[in-house]
C-alpha angles and dihedrals in degrees: 000000000000120000120252112253098177130027130177114197123192098328117191127180126169131184104200107302093346116096100208095175118024120186097324118177131168143143133227119200124219107276090008131128122221125185125207110198136180143114125285108293094027092117098248097122093045088052090052092049090052090051092051094043099248089117131032120227118234086225139349133062140266112205129191114193086347096305120122105238093200092055089049089054096047108035113019107023103089105133134057094251092056093047091051092048090054092048092052093059096071125024130183134216113200131212095251112039092182090072092052096048123081105243090212096053126079122233091255091048092052092051092045091052091053093047093048090054097048104025108024094168098048128107095260097185093055093044092050090053090049093050094048091049090049091058096039100259131118147194093297092059091043090067095044128101118232092255090058092060133078121246091258092050091050090052089051088053090051090051091048091051091050091048091049091080093049097237125195091220132031116201113203112195108196085320095169100030095100095048131092114262094252091049090047089058091051093051093046091050089049091052091049090052092048092050091051092048099043108025091230118159120238128211108192117199108193148133091212111101090190090063091047092051093051104043112022134081095197135019138206119201116208131194127174091350096307134100109246098175138008138172145098109341097234091050097046094047095043097046111014114189102194120073091228092056089050089050091053091052093046090050092066107103114245139139109307092020112166110202093175092054090048091050090051091049090050092052091049092050 
């Protein structure tokens, strides 16, 4: 049985009267892939931001290799080296990489900046070449600015930058939602190859059940901040037990799709 690399325990996060995350718990095994699915407002992105450290939970814990990340941040992380070590554990790839890339900095420059911060004594030129090759890019893209790249190429750069710090967990928040279907397939195949090569754990945040079916081992279904169903992906999607999970599956357009019936089922739920 594989060791647990990431564990969320009883996470709660409220914004005024709205309980965005309500008692959320899950585990991600080393080299595993876990999907968190739900509609907009279900709490999945807030959960992801808590895991990464961009938000603080009102209560609960996020553990990496059994260590409480919030305690690391509050009690023990005093110096720069400790803060950087904590940051390296979990990295995030966002839906729109263009917004997270400096438009004035080339691809190679962005990777070099990350490496200088985390690994000042490393051979940055060699590592940049390795990272670009790992995500299917080359010297030509290394010299390019973000605006000179396609959406798929920019997402590959974002993945390379996240991998540069050798994280234990990669959180992908709707990471292929803005891409064309053919480019989505390329990026998902790339991520599958990287997981096989490195043993990194993936946390996929998405509303796309097709993505979940293709790239995750287990899935968590969220609604109104709570987990309503969880289990192995194949099992949950083949025989969903909760009415909300069934509604999500029935909402996917296909031959014989009945949007009026789905709307009525949503109102009833």
